[in-house]
GUMAR-295926 format. One record per residue: residue number from 1; residue in three letters; x, y, z of N, C-alpha, C in turn. Coordinates in nm, 3 decimals. Layout:
N
+-------+-------+---------+---------+---------+---------+---------+---------+---------+---------+---------+
: tordo : dokol :     n.u :     n.v :     n.w :    ca.u :    ca.v :    ca.w :     c.u :     c.v :     c.w :
+-------+-------+---------+---------+---------+---------+---------+---------+---------+---------+---------+
:   NUM :   Ala :       X :       Y :       Z :       X :       Y :       Z :       X :       Y :       Z :
...
+-------+-------+---------+---------+---------+---------+---------+---------+---------+---------+---------+
***
This chain:
73
+-------+-------+---------+---------+---------+---------+---------+---------+---------+---------+---------+
: tordo : dokol :     n.u :     n.v :     n.w :    ca.u :    ca.v :    ca.w :     c.u :     c.v :     c.w :
+-------+-------+---------+---------+---------+---------+---------+---------+---------+---------+---------+
:     1 :   Met :   6.870 : -22.687 : -13.740 :   6.814 : -22.649 : -13.822 :   6.836 : -22.704 : -13.966 :
:     2 :   Tyr :   6.707 : -22.700 : -13.991 :   6.720 : -22.746 : -14.184 :   6.692 : -22.721 : -14.203 :
:     3 :   Glu :   6.691 : -22.644 : -14.391 :   6.626 : -22.540 : -14.474 :   6.560 : -22.625 : -14.590 :
:     4 :   Leu :   6.442 : -22.626 : -14.625 :   6.406 : -22.745 : -14.761 :   6.331 : -22.578 : -14.784 :
:     5 :   Gln :   6.372 : -22.569 : -14.981 :   6.342 : -22.518 : -15.059 :   6.262 : -22.608 : -15.143 :
:     6 :   Phe :   6.169 : -22.516 : -15.178 :   6.048 : -22.630 : -15.274 :   6.011 : -22.483 : -15.367 :
:     7 :   Lys :   6.007 : -22.516 : -15.507 :   5.955 : -22.457 : -15.608 :   5.858 : -22.539 : -15.697 :
:     8 :   Tyr :   5.693 : -22.443 : -15.719 :   5.583 : -22.523 : -15.769 :   5.509 : -22.420 : -15.859 :
:     9 :   Asp :   5.427 : -22.494 : -15.936 :   5.342 : -22.358 : -15.987 :   5.182 : -22.340 : -15.906 :
:    10 :   Phe :   5.218 : -22.204 : -15.895 :   5.063 : -22.171 : -15.818 :   4.924 : -22.169 : -15.831 :
:    11 :   Lys :   4.938 : -22.231 : -15.989 :   4.786 : -22.277 : -16.060 :   4.758 : -22.412 : -16.057 :
:    12 :   Thr :   4.847 : -22.467 : -16.019 :   4.819 : -22.609 : -15.972 :   4.833 : -22.664 : -15.817 :
:    13 :   Phe :   4.831 : -22.619 : -15.722 :   4.847 : -22.585 : -15.623 :   4.791 : -22.539 : -15.574 :
:    14 :   Gly :   4.809 : -22.327 : -15.579 :   4.758 : -22.274 : -15.509 :   4.854 : -22.238 : -15.353 :
:    15 :   Gly :   4.725 : -22.215 : -15.276 :   4.819 : -22.216 : -15.134 :   4.806 : -22.299 : -15.051 :
:    16 :   Lys :   4.786 : -22.404 : -15.076 :   4.740 : -22.543 : -15.016 :   4.932 : -22.555 : -14.939 :
:    17 :   Pro :   5.026 : -22.584 : -15.022 :   5.137 : -22.607 : -14.934 :   5.156 : -22.546 : -14.843 :
:    18 :   Lys :   5.147 : -22.413 : -14.846 :   5.222 : -22.310 : -14.782 :   5.113 : -22.302 : -14.626 :
:    19 :   Arg :   4.992 : -22.324 : -14.664 :   4.888 : -22.395 : -14.552 :   4.938 : -22.499 : -14.447 :
:    20 :   Asp :   4.938 : -22.627 : -14.527 :   5.039 : -22.726 : -14.462 :   5.132 : -22.673 : -14.365 :
:    21 :   Ile :   5.226 : -22.633 : -14.387 :   5.330 : -22.582 : -14.344 :   5.295 : -22.476 : -14.216 :
:    22 :   Glu :   5.213 : -22.391 : -14.248 :   5.194 : -22.310 : -14.124 :   5.143 : -22.395 : -14.018 :
:    23 :   Lys :   5.135 : -22.520 : -14.015 :   5.004 : -22.582 : -13.925 :   5.124 : -22.671 : -13.852 :
:    24 :   Ile :   5.194 : -22.670 : -13.912 :   5.327 : -22.787 : -13.848 :   5.380 : -22.653 : -13.745 :
:    25 :   Pro :   5.361 : -22.698 : -13.589 :   5.484 : -22.566 : -13.498 :   5.635 : -22.617 : -13.529 :
:    26 :   Glu :   5.722 : -22.696 : -13.605 :   5.802 : -22.725 : -13.572 :   5.945 : -22.688 : -13.689 :
:    27 :   Cys :   5.777 : -22.638 : -13.782 :   5.848 : -22.599 : -13.933 :   5.800 : -22.462 : -13.932 :
:    28 :   Lys :   5.891 : -22.362 : -13.966 :   5.867 : -22.239 : -14.000 :   5.888 : -22.191 : -14.141 :
:    29 :   Ile :   5.799 : -22.119 : -14.188 :   5.857 : -22.009 : -14.354 :   5.949 : -21.930 : -14.326 :
:    30 :   Asn :   6.045 : -21.975 : -14.390 :   6.143 : -21.824 : -14.406 :   6.113 : -21.752 : -14.495 :
:    31 :   Tyr :   6.055 : -21.796 : -14.605 :   6.066 : -21.739 : -14.754 :   5.968 : -21.779 : -14.821 :
:    32 :   Tyr :   5.847 : -21.675 : -14.880 :   5.773 : -21.731 : -14.937 :   5.731 : -21.587 : -15.070 :
:    33 :   Gln :   5.748 : -21.649 : -15.210 :   5.760 : -21.547 : -15.324 :   5.637 : -21.585 : -15.435 :
:    34 :   Val :   5.566 : -21.519 : -15.503 :   5.477 : -21.584 : -15.590 :   5.530 : -21.472 : -15.690 :
:    35 :   Glu :   5.569 : -21.512 : -15.785 :   5.603 : -21.443 : -15.915 :   5.557 : -21.542 : -16.072 :
:    36 :   Asn :   5.470 : -21.459 : -16.134 :   5.423 : -21.533 : -16.257 :   5.407 : -21.667 : -16.221 :
:    37 :   Asp :   5.272 : -21.713 : -16.145 :   5.232 : -21.807 : -16.091 :   5.348 : -21.936 : -16.053 :
:    38 :   Ser :   5.457 : -21.881 : -16.005 :   5.504 : -21.955 : -15.970 :   5.558 : -21.957 : -15.834 :
:    39 :   Val :   5.568 : -22.044 : -15.782 :   5.601 : -21.995 : -15.608 :   5.711 : -22.055 : -15.551 :
:    40 :   Phe :   5.809 : -21.981 : -15.484 :   5.918 : -22.048 : -15.417 :   5.922 : -22.023 : -15.262 :
:    41 :   Ile :   5.885 : -22.106 : -15.214 :   5.909 : -22.119 : -15.048 :   6.030 : -22.224 : -14.989 :
:    42 :   Ser :   6.096 : -22.104 : -14.902 :   6.184 : -22.157 : -14.799 :   6.125 : -22.179 : -14.647 :
:    43 :   Val :   6.153 : -22.327 : -14.612 :   6.079 : -22.364 : -14.476 :   6.221 : -22.401 : -14.398 :
:    44 :   Met :   6.215 : -22.353 : -14.251 :   6.298 : -22.403 : -14.173 :   6.228 : -22.503 : -14.061 :
:    45 :   Cys :   6.284 : -22.626 : -14.043 :   6.254 : -22.747 : -13.956 :   6.383 : -22.731 : -13.896 :
:    46 :   Ile :   6.276 : -22.757 : -13.731 :   6.382 : -22.823 : -13.622 :   6.501 : -22.850 : -13.632 :
:    47 :   Asp :   6.469 : -23.016 : -13.707 :   6.586 : -23.098 : -13.696 :   6.586 : -23.185 : -13.798 :
:    48 :   Lys :   6.642 : -23.261 : -13.810 :   6.629 : -23.373 : -14.009 :   6.509 : -23.420 : -13.966 :
:    49 :   Glu :   6.500 : -23.483 : -13.834 :   6.376 : -23.557 : -13.859 :   6.212 : -23.483 : -13.946 :
:    50 :   Ile :   6.202 : -23.375 : -13.908 :   6.077 : -23.287 : -13.914 :   6.102 : -23.314 : -14.017 :
:    51 :   Ala :   6.196 : -23.299 : -14.090 :   6.214 : -23.224 : -14.229 :   6.220 : -23.315 : -14.335 :
:    52 :   Glu :   6.271 : -23.435 : -14.317 :   6.196 : -23.553 : -14.355 :   6.073 : -23.583 : -14.334 :
:    53 :   Lys :   6.003 : -23.582 : -14.275 :   5.855 : -23.598 : -14.245 :   5.802 : -23.508 : -14.330 :
:    54 :   Leu :   5.867 : -23.361 : -14.343 :   5.791 : -23.273 : -14.451 :   5.796 : -23.297 : -14.609 :
:    55 :   Lys :   5.946 : -23.336 : -14.646 :   5.940 : -23.381 : -14.755 :   5.878 : -23.530 : -14.753 :
:    56 :   His :   5.863 : -23.632 : -14.735 :   5.770 : -23.702 : -14.738 :   5.627 : -23.681 : -14.768 :
:    57 :   Tyr :   5.594 : -23.632 : -14.655 :   5.417 : -23.570 : -14.631 :   5.417 : -23.512 : -14.824 :
:    58 :   Phe :   5.494 : -23.427 : -14.818 :   5.499 : -23.314 : -14.953 :   5.508 : -23.395 : -15.091 :
:    59 :   Ala :   5.588 : -23.526 : -15.054 :   5.605 : -23.617 : -15.188 :   5.479 : -23.670 : -15.263 :
:    60 :   Ile :   5.383 : -23.727 : -15.063 :   5.299 : -23.770 : -15.110 :   5.148 : -23.713 : -15.155 :
:    61 :   Arg :   5.166 : -23.624 : -15.058 :   5.048 : -23.507 : -15.099 :   5.030 : -23.448 : -15.224 :
:    62 :   Phe :   5.150 : -23.390 : -15.277 :   5.150 : -23.302 : -15.398 :   5.241 : -23.348 : -15.481 :
:    63 :   Glu :   5.332 : -23.435 : -15.458 :   5.437 : -23.480 : -15.604 :   5.532 : -23.404 : -15.603 :
:    64 :   Leu :   5.566 : -23.307 : -15.497 :   5.678 : -23.197 : -15.480 :   5.810 : -23.231 : -15.396 :
:    65 :   Phe :   5.894 : -23.215 : -15.479 :   6.006 : -23.281 : -15.374 :   6.119 : -23.149 : -15.405 :
:    66 :   Pro :   6.192 : -23.112 : -15.266 :   6.302 : -23.014 : -15.240 :   6.379 : -22.941 : -15.366 :
:    67 :   Ser :   6.390 : -22.835 : -15.400 :   6.465 : -22.818 : -15.515 :   6.607 : -22.819 : -15.466 :
:    68 :   Lys :   6.583 : -22.783 : -15.341 :   6.739 : -22.764 : -15.199 :   6.748 : -22.765 : -15.041 :
:    69 :   Glu :   6.822 : -22.857 : -15.031 :   6.851 : -22.886 : -14.884 :   6.943 : -22.857 : -14.851 :
:    70 :   Ile :   6.935 : -22.781 : -14.706 :   7.044 : -22.765 : -14.649 :   7.104 : -22.715 : -14.512 :
:    71 :   Ser :   7.154 : -22.775 : -14.448 :   7.177 : -22.790 : -14.279 :   7.225 : -22.730 : -14.245 :
:    72 :   Ala :   7.201 : -22.622 : -14.176 :   7.221 : -22.487 : -14.089 :   7.186 : -22.546 : -13.964 :
:    73 :   Thr :   7.308 : -22.599 : -13.955 :   7.332 : -22.656 : -13.762 :   7.374 : -22.471 : -13.679 :
+-------+-------+---------+---------+---------+---------+---------+---------+---------+---------+---------+
***
């Protein structure tokens, strides 16, 4: 399992990143918090390949990059 953590501004993206993650069956939202228009989201992916695809998708679609990556094997 791989964990990716993202932090972004809710005013800019709203709930779009969260909804996109929910559509991916190989990923699960581990933690989601909105505080003062800042969103912190932690995503668990089943393997490194899926995590890399999610990182690439977020970079292209939202120009978001993970603030932290953890390999939880």
